[in-house]
C-alpha positions, -999 to +999 in steps of 0.1 A: +680-281+423+644-291+429+656-323+445+678-304+469+650-280+477+626-309+482+649-327+507+654-295+526+618-284+523+610-285+560+640-264+570+635-240+541+598-236+548+604-229+584+631-203+577+616-186+547+579-189+557+562-210+530+542-242+530+534-269+504+517-245+480+548-222+480+571-252+475+550-263+446+551-229+429+589-226+434+596-261+419+572-253+391+592-222+382+622-244+376+604-268+353+585-241+334+618-224+325+633-257+315+603-265+293+605-232+275+643-232+270+650-269+264+639-273+228+660-242+217+689-253+239+689-288+224+691-275+189+718-250+199+738-278+214+735-299+183+750-271+163+777-258+187+787-290+204+784-305+238+813-287+256+797-252+253+764-266+265+780-284+294+799-253+305+768-231+303+747-255+322+773-259+349+779-222+353+742-214+355+737-241+381+767-229+401+754-194+401+720-205+413+734-226+441+757-198+453+728-173+452+706-197+472+732-202+498+743-166+502+714-143+492+680-161+494+660-147+523+624-151+511+602-174+491+602-150+462+640-150+460+640-188+461+615-189+432+638-167+411+669-188+419+651-220+409+639-204+377+675-195+368+687-230+376+660-243+353+678-226+324+710-244+334+692-277+333+678-269+299+714-270+286+726-299+308+701-326+297+704-325+259+742-319+262+747-352+281+726-371+256+745-357+227+778-366+243+768-402+247+755-406+212+787-389+199+812-412+215+795-445+225+791-474+200+756-482+190+755-516+207+762-500+241+743-467+239+712-478+258+734-492+286+754-460+289+724-437+286+707-458+313+738-455+335+738-417+328+702-416+339+711-430+373+727-397+382+695-380+396+684-409+419+720-416+429+726-380+439+691-379+455+701-409+476+735-394+486+719-361+494+690-376+513+714-396+535+735-365+544+721-331+537+691-331+560+713-341+589+739-315+580+711-289+578+699-299+612+733-292+627+747-263+606+716-249+588+703-254+553+726-228+537+756-251+542+738-280+527+730-259+496+766-247+494+778-283+494+760-287+461+785-265+444+808-295+441+786-309+413+790-281+387+827-278+396+831-315+388+813-310+355+837-282+345+867-304+354+852-333+335+847-313+303+883-302+303+896-337+308+873-352+281+884-325+256+920-334+264+914-370+254+902-359+219+865-367+224+844-354+194+829-320+200+797-325+180+778-351+160+772-340+124+735-341+118+737-357+084+756-387+097+739-392+130+714-418+117+740-440+102+764-439+131+742-436+161+710-456+155+704-493+147+672-483+129+675-480+091+670-446+075+633-437+072+610-407+066+608-382+095+583-391+122+548-378+116+536-351+140+508-375+153+535-399+163+556-373+182+527-355+199+514-383+221+550-390+233+555-353+242+521-351+259+528-384+277+561-371+289+543-341+304+516-361+321+540-387+334+565-362+349+537-348+370+544-377+393+582-374+390+583-338+400+557-344+427+576-373+443+609-353+441+593-322+458+567-337+481+579-372+492+593-359+524+563-337+532+540-366+526+559-390+547+561-365+576+523-360+573+519-397+583+541-393+614+575-402+599+603-381+613+619-356+588+654-372+589+639-407+586+617-395+557+648-382+539+664-416+545+635-434+530+637-412+499+674-421+498+667-458+499+641-455+471+665-435+450+692-462+454+667-488+441+660-464+412+697-463+403+698-501+400+665-501+380+679-476+355+711-495+350+693-528+345+668-511+321+696-497+299+713-531+296+680-548+288+672-523+261+705-529+243+691-564+236+657-552+224+646-536+191+644-498+192+606-499+185+598-522+215+577-501+239+568-530+262+595-522+289+583-486+292+546-497+294+553-523+321+573-498+343+546-472+338+520-497+349+540-503+381+542-465+386+504-463+385+501-490+412+528-473+434+512-439+432+478-454+440+494-470+471+505-436+483+470-421+477+453-450+495+477-449+524+472-411+527+434-414+526+435-443+551+458-424+575+436-393+574+405-414+581+419-435+610+441-408+625+463-434+641+491-437+615+482-473+608+484-467+570+519-451+571+535-484+560+515-483+528+526-448+522+563-456+528+561-486+505+543-466+478+569-438+480+598-462+476+582-480+447+572-447+431+607-434+432+619-466+414+592-467+387+584-431+381+620-422+378+627-452+355+601-450+328+610-415+316+645-427+313+634-456+292+613-433+269+643-410+266+666-438+255+642-448+227+637-413+215+674-404+215+684-437+197+660-430+169+667-394+163+688-375+137+697-348+163+700-361+198+701-327+214+670-315+195+651-347+203+660-345+240+649-308+240+616-317+225+609-344+250+621-320+278+594-296+266+567-320+276+585-331+307+591-295+317+555-284+313+543-315+333+569-309+360+559-272+362+521-279+365+524-309+388+541-294+418+520-263+419+488-283+414+498-308+440+508-280+464+474-263+460+454-295+466+476-307+494+477-273+511+439-272+511+438-305+530+433-328+500+467-346+499+452-380+491+433-365+462+465-349+450+482-382+448+452-397+431+454-371+404+491-380+399+480-417+395+454-408+369+479-387+350+504-415+348+477-439+336+467-416+308+504-412+299+507-449+296+478-450+272+493-422+251+527-440+249+510-472+237+491-452+210+523-435+199+539-469+194+510-480+172+507-448+152+533-454+125+517-487+115+482-473+115+493-443+095+512-465+070+481-487+066+459-457+060+482-442+034+485-476+016 
C-alpha cells in the first residue's frame, strides 16, 4: 500500500490536498501499525498456521484498497486506510516466511526466500510502469482498485496450496532440526538480537523513504512524473534480479556469514549519498545539471536498500526456532524505522531541506551497517568473556 500511494503521490496530493509532510505522515501510519502488530502476529501465525495468517492479511489489505478507491476523500481518511493496511501487512510478512520454512528443503531456503523477497520490487516495477499512466487517463481511484487483484490472488493461492497437502504449520520443537543448517545451540543473547532489531529500524528509514519519496525527489529535479515513475520501475526491476542472485549466493554460504549484508549496505550508503549530493547540487545550480546523479542514485538505492533487508531477513529466519516470531521481531525494528523515516523526511523536505533529508537517510544506513557488524561479532565476544 505505501508503494502504491508513493507512485500515485502527485495525483493523490493534488486531489486530497496534501504535500510531502502529509505523505510522510500517512506512510508512517502504515509502518507504525505494522511495527506494533508484527511481533504478536508472528507468534500467532507460528501457533495457528500460515493459512489463517494469509487469509487475514489478504482480507485486511483488500478492505483497505477498496476503502481507498471508494471512500477516501481527505488526507485524514487516507491515513486511516493506510493504518489498517499496516495491520494486514503485519500478518502477511511472517506468514510468507513460515510457509517457506515449512515446505522448502534447507539447501534451497535462501534461494526461495530471496525469490519471495522479489515480490515488492517486482510489483513496484509493474505498478510504476502502468498505474501512473492509468491514473493520468482515468484517475487515481481506478489505479488503486486495480490493486485488489493482489489479495484476490493470495486467497486463491492459499486454497490451491491447501489442496496439495502443504503443511499448515511448523512445530516449534522440530523447527531447528528440519529448517536450519546450524546445529542446536542456546538461545541468542539479548545483546545479539538488539543491534539487529535497531539496525533494521535504522536501515529501513531509507527503504520507506525511497518507496514514498523517490517520485517526489525526481520531479523536484525536473523529471516528469510519468518518467519518474518509470525510473522507479527500472530500479525496482534491478532490485528483483539482485534479490534472486543474493538468495542463491546465500545458499552456498554459512548462515553466520554477514559479509554479503555488509557489502550491500555499504553500497546503499553510497547510493543515498549520491541522491543527497545531486539534490544539493541541483538546488545550488538551479539548472538541473545534477539531475543525472539523482536519477542514478535513486536507481542504485532501490537496488541496494531493498536488497540488504532481505539478506538480513534470510539469515534471521534460517537461524530461528519460530520463523513467524523471528520475522515479527525483525519487523518491529523495520516498522518503527519505516514509520519514523517518512514523517521525518517529509518534515525536512517540506521545509525546503530535501538534500539534508537524504543525508540523514545516508547516516542512518551507515549506523545500521555498524550495528549489523557488531551483532555478528557479539556471540564470539560474549563467549570469550564468559570463558
